[in-house]
C-alpha positions in Angstrom: 0.1 -0.2 -0.1 1.1 3.9 -1.0 2.3 5.8 2.1 0.7 8.6 2.8 4.0 11.0 1.4 4.0 9.1 -1.8 0.6 10.0 -2.2 0.8 13.5 -1.4 3.7 13.4 -4.4 1.7 11.2 -6.9 -1.6 13.8 -6.7 0.9 17.0 -6.9 2.0 15.3 -10.2 -0.9 15.2 -11.9 -1.9 18.3 -10.7 1.3 20.1 -12.0 0.7 17.9 -15.3 -3.0 18.8 -15.8 -2.5 22.4 -15.6 0.1 22.3 -18.2 -1.8 20.8 -20.4 -4.9 23.2 -19.7 -2.1 26.2 -20.5 -1.0 24.5 -23.6 -4.6 23.8 -24.7 -5.4 27.8 -24.0 -2.2 28.7 -25.6 -2.8 26.5 -28.9 -6.5 28.2 -28.9 -5.2 31.4 -29.2 -2.4 30.3 -31.5 -5.0 29.1 -33.8 -6.9 32.4 -34.0 -7.9 31.3 -37.7 -9.5 28.2 -36.5 -12.8 28.5 -36.0 -14.1 25.6 -37.1 -14.3 26.8 -40.8 -15.1 30.5 -40.1 -13.5 33.1 -40.7 -14.3 35.8 -37.7 -13.7 39.4 -38.8 -14.0 42.3 -37.0 -14.8 45.7 -38.2 -16.6 48.9 -37.6 -19.6 49.4 -39.7 -19.6 52.8 -39.9 -17.1 53.6 -42.3 -18.3 53.9 -45.7 -17.1 52.9 -48.4 -15.0 50.6 -46.4 -17.5 49.0 -44.4 -21.0 50.0 -43.7 -24.8 48.4 -43.4 -27.8 48.9 -45.9 -31.1 46.9 -46.0 -29.4 45.3 -43.4 -26.2 43.8 -45.2 -22.9 44.5 -44.2 -21.1 45.9 -47.6 -17.7 48.1 -48.7 -14.4 47.4 -49.6 -13.2 45.8 -46.6 -16.4 43.5 -46.4 -15.9 42.4 -50.5 -12.0 41.9 -49.9 -12.4 39.6 -46.9 -15.1 37.7 -48.6 -12.6 36.9 -51.7 -10.2 36.1 -48.8 -12.2 33.9 -47.1 -12.6 31.9 -49.9 -9.3 31.6 -51.1 -8.8 29.9 -47.5 -12.3 27.6 -47.7 -13.5 29.6 -44.4 -17.0 30.9 -43.8 -16.5 34.7 -43.3 -18.6 35.5 -40.6 -18.5 39.6 -39.4 -18.3 40.8 -35.9 -19.4 44.6 -35.9 -18.1 46.3 -32.5 -16.6 49.4 -31.5 -13.2 50.4 -33.2 -11.2 50.6 -30.3 -12.0 47.0 -29.3 -10.7 45.5 -32.3 -7.3 44.9 -31.6 -7.8 43.5 -28.2 -10.3 41.2 -29.7 -7.6 40.2 -31.9 -4.8 39.9 -29.4 -6.8 38.0 -27.5 -8.2 35.4 -30.1 -11.8 36.0 -30.1 -11.4 37.4 -33.5 -9.7 35.7 -36.7 -8.6 39.1 -37.9 -9.8 43.0 -37.6 -10.5 44.6 -41.0 -11.9 48.3 -40.5 -9.8 50.6 -42.9 -7.2 50.2 -40.0 -3.8 52.0 -40.5 -0.5 50.2 -39.6 0.8 52.2 -36.4 4.2 51.1 -34.5 2.0 51.4 -31.3 -0.8 48.9 -32.8 2.3 46.6 -33.7 2.6 45.9 -30.1 -0.2 44.2 -29.7 -1.0 42.5 -33.3 0.8 41.8 -36.6 -0.5 43.2 -39.8 -0.8 42.2 -43.1 0.6 43.1 -46.7 -0.9 46.6 -47.6 -4.5 46.4 -49.5 -5.6 50.7 -49.8 -3.4 53.8 -49.4 -5.6 56.5 -48.2 -5.6 59.7 -46.8 -7.0 61.7 -43.2 -9.1 64.9 -44.1 -10.6 67.5 -42.0 -14.4 68.1 -42.6 -15.6 71.7 -41.5 -19.0 73.6 -41.7 -19.4 75.9 -44.9 -17.9 79.3 -44.3 -15.5 78.2 -41.6 -12.9 80.5 -40.8 -10.9 77.2 -41.1 -9.7 77.7 -44.5 -6.4 75.0 -44.6 -4.8 72.5 -42.2 -2.6 75.4 -41.3 -5.7 77.0 -39.5 -6.1 74.0 -37.3 -4.7 74.8 -33.7 -5.0 73.7 -29.8 -7.5 76.6 -29.3 -10.0 74.8 -31.4 -12.1 72.2 -30.7 -11.3 68.9 -33.0 -13.7 65.9 -33.2 -12.5 62.4 -34.2 -13.7 59.1 -33.8 -12.0 57.8 -30.6 -8.7 55.3 -31.4 -8.3 55.7 -35.4 -5.3 57.2 -36.4 -7.1 60.9 -36.8 -6.9 60.8 -33.4 -4.3 59.3 -32.8 -2.5 62.2 -35.4 -4.4 64.9 -33.8 -3.8 64.3 -30.6 0.3 64.2 -30.9 -0.3 67.6 -32.7 -2.7 69.7 -30.9 -2.8 68.1 -27.5 -5.3 66.2 -25.8 -7.5 68.8 -24.4 -8.3 70.1 -27.9 -10.0 66.8 -28.8 -13.1 65.5 -28.2 -14.0 61.9 -28.8 -16.8 60.1 -30.1 -17.2 56.2 -30.7 -18.3 56.1 -34.5 -17.4 58.8 -37.1 -21.2 59.8 -37.8 -21.2 61.1 -34.3 -18.3 63.2 -34.6 -20.0 64.6 -38.1 -23.4 65.5 -36.3 -21.3 67.1 -33.4 -20.2 69.1 -36.0 -23.3 69.7 -37.7 -24.5 70.8 -34.5 -21.6 73.4 -33.5 -20.0 71.2 -30.9 -16.8 70.9 -32.5 -15.0 73.2 -35.3 -13.7 70.5 -37.3 -13.8 66.4 -37.2 -10.5 64.5 -39.0 -11.1 61.2 -40.3 -10.7 59.2 -43.6 -11.1 60.9 -46.6 -13.3 58.1 -48.2 -15.7 58.5 -44.8 -15.4 62.0 -44.7 -16.9 62.3 -48.8 -20.0 60.1 -47.9 -20.5 61.9 -44.6 -20.4 65.6 -46.2 -22.7 64.2 -49.4 -25.2 63.2 -46.4 -25.2 66.1 -44.2 -26.1 70.1 -45.7 -23.8 72.7 -45.0 -20.5 70.7 -44.5 -17.3 70.7 -46.8 -13.9 69.5 -46.8 -11.0 71.1 -47.0 -8.9 70.7 -50.0 -5.5 69.8 -48.6 -4.9 66.6 -46.7 -4.0 66.1 -43.5 -1.9 62.8 -43.8 -1.9 59.5 -45.7 -1.4 56.2 -44.4 -1.9 52.5 -45.9 -4.4 50.2 -44.7 -3.7 46.7 -43.7 -5.6 43.4 -41.2 -4.4 42.6 -38.3 -4.3 39.4 -36.5 -3.0 37.7 -33.4 0.7 37.8 -32.9 0.7 34.1 -32.2 -1.2 33.5 -35.8 1.4 33.0 -38.2 -0.2 31.0 -40.2 -3.5 32.9 -41.0 -0.9 35.7 -41.7 0.6 33.8 -44.4 -2.6 32.4 -45.8 -3.5 36.1 -46.1 -1.2 37.5 -47.6 -1.0 34.9 -50.1 -4.3 35.1 -50.8 -4.1 39.2 -51.0 -1.4 39.0 -53.9 -3.4 36.7 -55.5 -6.4 39.3 -55.3 -3.9 42.3 -56.4 -2.5 40.3 -58.7 -5.9 39.2 -60.8 -7.2 42.8 -60.4 -10.1 41.6 -57.8 -9.1 44.1 -55.7 -8.6 46.9 -58.0 -12.3 45.9 -59.2 -13.7 45.8 -55.4 -12.0 49.6 -54.9 -13.6 50.8 -58.2 -16.6 50.0 -57.8 -16.7 52.2 -54.2 -14.5 54.9 -55.5 -14.4 56.0 -59.0 -11.4 57.4 -60.5 -12.9 61.0 -60.8 -13.5 61.1 -56.7 
C-alpha cells in the first residue's frame, strides 16, 4: 500500500501535469486564431463607408468584399462582428476574432499588440468643416479649437500628437463626430477621406478642406500568435491584387474622378 508521502507527491504531480495541459490548450486556441471550425471571424466597425457599412440590413463595402474573397481563398465561411473600433485590436490579440479589418492603418503602437498583413489600400486623413468656416486650410487648425475624431483611430492619434489632448473631442463612431460638427459642438472633424466624402454628401452645410491632413496605408491585423493565418492572408491578398480583384472592388465604391 502506498504511503501518505508518496500519495501526496503523486497527487501534486498529476495537478501540475493537468495545469500544464490546460495551459497548452489555452495557448493553442490563441495560436489558432483563424481556426473557428471553418469560420473566418472578421472584427470591424461598420460606420466607415465605403470600406464597411450596413445597407438594407447587410454588411457592404470594400473591406467586406475583400474579406469575402479572402475567406473563399482560405475555404472559410466569413463571419462579421460589428464592434467599437477601439475594441478590435484587443479582440484580435486575445484570439476572440480571426482578424481585424476596418480601414485600419498600420502604426508602431498597434504593432505592439498585433501583426499586420501586406497593405491592400492607400488612404488619406481629411478635415471636415462647416461651410464658411474660418478654417480654410490645415494651417488654420490649432490647439485653440475643438477637433472631433473617432476614438482610437489614426485621426485621433495624429490630432492628439499635433494639438494636445485638450483640443480633442472623441466619439465612438464617425457619424457621431460629424453630427457634433453639424450641431456646432466641435469646429472640425479629422477622419479618413472616403468616409469623410460620404459624410459630407449626407449632411448639408459641411465641406472638406482641399489639402490632406495625413497619408497612410490600410492592412489587416491578426494575432501575433497566428503566423499561419497571416501567411495565408498575405498569399490571398497577393493573388487578389495580381488578378485585379482588389482594384475592381475598390473602383466599385470609389470612382477615379473622386
